[in-house]
C-alpha positions in Angstrom: -30.2 -16.6 -10.0 -28.8 -15.7 -13.4 -25.3 -16.7 -14.6 -23.1 -14.1 -16.3 -20.5 -15.0 -18.9 -18.0 -12.4 -20.3 -16.7 -12.7 -23.7 -13.1 -13.4 -24.4 -11.8 -10.7 -26.7 -11.4 -11.9 -30.4 -12.7 -15.3 -29.5 -16.5 -15.2 -28.9 -18.3 -15.1 -32.3 -21.4 -13.3 -31.1 -23.0 -11.4 -28.2 -25.6 -14.1 -27.5 -24.9 -17.8 -27.0 -27.5 -20.7 -26.9 -27.1 -23.9 -25.5 -29.6 -26.6 -26.5 -27.9 -29.9 -25.9 -29.7 -31.0 -23.0 -33.3 -30.2 -24.5 -33.5 -27.0 -22.1 -32.6 -23.9 -23.6 -30.4 -21.4 -21.7 -29.4 -18.0 -23.0 -26.3 -16.3 -21.8 -25.9 -12.6 -22.6 -22.5 -11.3 -22.7 -21.6 -8.2 -20.8 -20.6 -5.0 -22.5 -16.8 -4.0 -21.8 -15.9 -3.5 -18.2 -15.9 0.3 -17.2 -12.7 2.1 -16.6 -11.2 0.4 -13.4 -10.4 2.9 -10.6 -6.7 2.8 -9.6 -6.4 0.2 -6.8 -4.0 0.5 -3.8 -0.8 -1.4 -4.3 -0.3 -4.3 -2.0 2.0 -2.5 0.3 -0.6 0.1 0.8 -3.2 -2.7 1.6 -0.7 -4.4 4.0 -0.2 -0.9 5.6 -3.8 -0.5 6.1 -4.3 -3.8 7.7 -1.1 -3.4 9.8 -2.6 0.0 10.9 -6.0 -1.7 12.1 -3.9 -4.5 13.9 -1.8 -1.8 15.7 -5.3 0.0 16.8 -6.5 -3.5 18.1 -3.1 -3.9 20.1 -3.4 -0.4 21.7 -0.4 0.9 19.9 -2.1 3.4 17.7 -5.1 5.5 18.5 -8.3 4.6 16.5 -8.8 8.4 15.4 -5.8 8.0 13.1 -8.1 5.6 10.9 -11.1 7.7 11.0 -10.7 8.6 7.2 -10.1 5.0 6.0 -12.8 3.1 7.9 -16.4 3.3 7.2 -18.8 4.3 9.9 -19.8 0.8 10.7 -16.3 -0.6 10.9 -15.1 2.3 12.9 -18.0 1.9 15.5 -17.5 -2.0 15.6 -13.8 -1.4 16.4 -14.6 0.8 19.2 -16.9 -1.6 20.6 -14.1 -4.3 20.3 -11.7 -2.0 22.1 -14.1 -1.5 24.9 -15.1 -5.1 25.5 -11.5 -6.7 24.8 -8.8 -4.4 26.3 -5.7 -4.4 24.1 -3.2 -4.6 26.9 -2.2 -8.2 26.5 -2.8 -8.8 22.8 -0.3 -8.6 20.0 -1.3 -9.2 16.4 1.3 -9.8 13.6 0.3 -9.9 10.0 1.6 -13.1 8.3 0.0 -13.2 4.8 -2.1 -10.9 2.6 -4.2 -11.8 -0.5 -6.1 -9.5 -2.7 -9.0 -10.0 -5.0 -10.9 -7.5 -7.2 -14.6 -8.7 -7.6 -15.6 -5.3 -9.2 -14.0 -2.0 -10.4 -14.9 -0.3 -7.2 -14.2 -3.1 -4.6 -11.1 -5.0 -3.3 -11.3 -8.0 -0.9 -8.7 -8.9 1.4 -7.7 -11.9 3.3 -4.9 -13.5 5.0 -3.5 -14.9 8.1 -2.3 -13.3 11.3 -0.5 -14.5 14.4 -1.7 -13.4 17.9 0.3 -13.6 21.1 -1.3 -13.2 24.4 1.0 -12.4 27.4 0.3 -12.4 31.1 2.4 -11.7 34.0 2.0 -15.3 35.3 2.4 -17.4 32.3 4.4 -17.7 28.9 2.9 -16.0 25.9 0.2 -18.0 24.1 0.4 -18.1 20.3 -2.5 -18.6 18.0 -3.1 -18.3 14.3 -6.2 -16.7 12.9 -7.6 -15.6 9.6 -9.0 -12.2 8.7 -11.0 -10.8 5.9 -11.8 -7.3 4.9 -13.3 -5.3 2.0 -12.3 -1.9 0.5 -14.7 0.1 -1.5 -14.3 3.0 -3.5 -17.6 5.5 -3.2 -16.4 7.9 -6.1 -13.0 8.8 -7.9 -12.2 11.7 -5.7 -12.5 9.8 -2.4 -10.0 7.5 -0.9 -10.5 3.8 -0.7 -12.7 2.9 2.6 -12.6 -0.2 4.6 -16.3 -1.3 4.7 -15.8 -4.6 6.3 -13.3 -6.3 8.9 -13.3 -9.4 10.6 -10.9 -11.7 12.4 -12.1 -15.2 12.2 -11.5 -17.3 15.2 
Protein backbone atom coordinates (compact mmCIF):
# COMPACT_ATOMS: atom_id res chain seq x y z
CA UNK A 1 0.00 0.00 0.00
CA UNK A 2 1.41 3.37 -0.91
CA UNK A 3 0.55 6.70 0.59
CA UNK A 4 0.04 9.62 -1.76
CA UNK A 5 0.43 13.18 -0.55
CA UNK A 6 -0.59 16.08 -2.72
CA UNK A 7 1.38 19.33 -2.43
CA UNK A 8 -0.26 22.50 -1.20
CA UNK A 9 0.19 25.24 -3.82
CA UNK A 10 2.91 27.75 -2.91
CA UNK A 11 3.78 25.81 0.23
CA UNK A 12 5.63 22.61 -0.62
CA UNK A 13 9.29 23.37 -1.44
CA UNK A 14 9.90 20.48 -3.88
CA UNK A 15 8.19 17.61 -5.67
CA UNK A 16 9.86 14.93 -3.48
CA UNK A 17 9.91 14.80 0.29
CA UNK A 18 12.01 12.46 2.40
CA UNK A 19 11.36 11.60 6.03
CA UNK A 20 14.32 10.06 7.88
CA UNK A 21 13.66 10.84 11.54
CA UNK A 22 12.81 7.28 12.62
CA UNK A 23 15.74 5.61 10.84
CA UNK A 24 13.45 4.26 8.10
CA UNK A 25 13.39 6.20 4.88
CA UNK A 26 10.05 6.93 3.27
CA UNK A 27 9.73 8.75 -0.01
CA UNK A 28 6.51 10.51 -0.89
CA UNK A 29 6.07 11.63 -4.45
CA UNK A 30 3.71 14.48 -5.02
CA UNK A 31 1.07 14.09 -7.69
CA UNK A 32 0.85 16.32 -10.72
CA UNK A 33 -2.02 18.75 -10.74
CA UNK A 34 -5.49 17.23 -10.68
CA UNK A 35 -7.02 17.00 -14.17
CA UNK A 36 -9.96 19.20 -15.09
CA UNK A 37 -12.90 18.21 -12.91
CA UNK A 38 -16.07 17.27 -14.72
CA UNK A 39 -19.04 19.37 -13.77
CA UNK A 40 -20.74 17.56 -10.93
CA UNK A 41 -24.48 17.53 -10.51
CA UNK A 42 -25.69 20.05 -7.96
CA UNK A 43 -27.05 18.81 -4.64
CA UNK A 44 -30.68 19.33 -5.74
CA UNK A 45 -29.98 17.09 -8.75
CA UNK A 46 -28.47 14.40 -6.49
CA UNK A 47 -31.42 14.75 -4.13
CA UNK A 48 -33.79 14.38 -7.08
CA UNK A 49 -32.04 11.21 -8.25
CA UNK A 50 -32.19 9.61 -4.79
CA UNK A 51 -35.85 10.62 -4.48
CA UNK A 52 -36.62 9.01 -7.84
CA UNK A 53 -34.94 5.77 -6.79
CA UNK A 54 -36.98 5.79 -3.57
CA UNK A 55 -40.17 6.42 -5.56
CA UNK A 56 -39.37 3.33 -7.65
CA UNK A 57 -38.88 1.29 -4.49
CA UNK A 58 -42.22 2.62 -3.17
CA UNK A 59 -44.01 1.66 -6.38
CA UNK A 60 -44.91 5.27 -7.20
CA UNK A 61 -42.67 5.48 -10.30
CA UNK A 62 -41.95 2.90 -13.01
CA UNK A 63 -38.35 1.73 -13.00
CA UNK A 64 -38.08 2.23 -16.75
CA UNK A 65 -37.86 5.99 -16.11
CA UNK A 66 -34.46 5.43 -14.47
CA UNK A 67 -32.99 3.28 -17.24
CA UNK A 68 -30.61 6.03 -18.40
CA UNK A 69 -29.24 6.98 -14.98
CA UNK A 70 -28.76 3.55 -13.38
CA UNK A 71 -25.97 1.20 -14.39
CA UNK A 72 -27.04 -2.22 -15.64
CA UNK A 73 -26.01 -3.82 -12.33
CA UNK A 74 -28.02 -1.36 -10.20
CA UNK A 75 -30.98 -1.59 -12.57
CA UNK A 76 -31.08 -5.40 -12.36
CA UNK A 77 -30.60 -5.37 -8.57
CA UNK A 78 -33.49 -2.92 -8.22
CA UNK A 79 -35.70 -5.11 -10.41
CA UNK A 80 -34.84 -8.09 -8.20
CA UNK A 81 -35.65 -6.12 -5.06
CA UNK A 82 -39.01 -5.08 -6.51
CA UNK A 83 -39.82 -8.73 -7.30
CA UNK A 84 -38.87 -9.99 -3.83
CA UNK A 85 -40.22 -7.07 -1.76
CA UNK A 86 -43.52 -5.81 -3.15
CA UNK A 87 -43.64 -2.02 -2.72
CA UNK A 88 -47.31 -1.86 -1.75
CA UNK A 89 -46.82 -1.23 1.98
CA UNK A 90 -43.49 0.65 2.14
CA UNK A 91 -42.96 4.40 1.95
CA UNK A 92 -39.42 5.89 1.91
CA UNK A 93 -38.75 9.55 2.76
CA UNK A 94 -35.35 11.13 2.14
CA UNK A 95 -34.12 12.86 5.30
CA UNK A 96 -30.49 13.83 4.72
CA UNK A 97 -28.02 13.85 1.84
CA UNK A 98 -24.23 14.20 2.01
CA UNK A 99 -21.91 14.22 -0.99
CA UNK A 100 -18.21 13.53 -1.40
CA UNK A 101 -16.00 13.74 -4.50
CA UNK A 102 -13.27 11.04 -4.20
CA UNK A 103 -12.13 11.50 -7.81
CA UNK A 104 -12.87 13.81 -10.75
CA UNK A 105 -15.21 11.21 -12.24
CA UNK A 106 -16.99 9.98 -9.10
CA UNK A 107 -19.40 11.33 -6.52
CA UNK A 108 -20.37 9.39 -3.42
CA UNK A 109 -23.66 10.01 -1.67
CA UNK A 110 -24.82 8.93 1.75
CA UNK A 111 -27.49 9.90 4.17
CA UNK A 112 -30.53 8.92 6.12
CA UNK A 113 -34.03 7.99 5.09
CA UNK A 114 -37.18 7.23 7.02
CA UNK A 115 -39.34 4.27 6.09
CA UNK A 116 -42.87 3.61 7.14
CA UNK A 117 -44.63 0.31 6.63
CA UNK A 118 -48.40 0.28 6.72
CA UNK A 119 -50.70 -2.67 7.08
CA UNK A 120 -54.45 -2.82 7.20
CA UNK A 121 -54.47 -4.27 10.72
CA UNK A 122 -52.00 -2.10 12.62
CA UNK A 123 -50.50 1.36 12.88
CA UNK A 124 -47.57 2.32 10.61
CA UNK A 125 -44.17 1.10 11.68
CA UNK A 126 -41.50 3.79 11.26
CA UNK A 127 -37.77 3.09 11.03
CA UNK A 128 -34.71 5.09 10.10
CA UNK A 129 -32.14 3.61 7.73
CA UNK A 130 -28.95 4.75 6.07
CA UNK A 131 -28.24 4.64 2.36
CA UNK A 132 -25.16 4.96 0.22
CA UNK A 133 -24.75 5.50 -3.50
CA UNK A 134 -22.06 6.27 -6.05
CA UNK A 135 -22.34 8.25 -9.28
CA UNK A 136 -19.71 7.75 -11.97
CA UNK A 137 -18.99 9.67 -15.14
CA UNK A 138 -17.93 7.41 -18.01
CA UNK A 139 -16.95 10.26 -20.34
CA UNK A 140 -17.64 13.97 -20.76
CA UNK A 141 -20.57 13.41 -23.16
CA UNK A 142 -22.55 10.88 -21.08
CA UNK A 143 -24.65 11.68 -18.01
CA UNK A 144 -23.67 10.74 -14.47
CA UNK A 145 -24.63 7.12 -13.84
CA UNK A 146 -25.58 5.56 -10.50
CA UNK A 147 -23.21 2.58 -10.25
CA UNK A 148 -23.88 1.64 -6.62
CA UNK A 149 -27.00 1.85 -4.44
CA UNK A 150 -27.61 0.29 -1.03
CA UNK A 151 -30.02 0.79 1.82
CA UNK A 152 -28.29 -0.25 5.02
CA UNK A 153 -30.41 -1.95 7.67
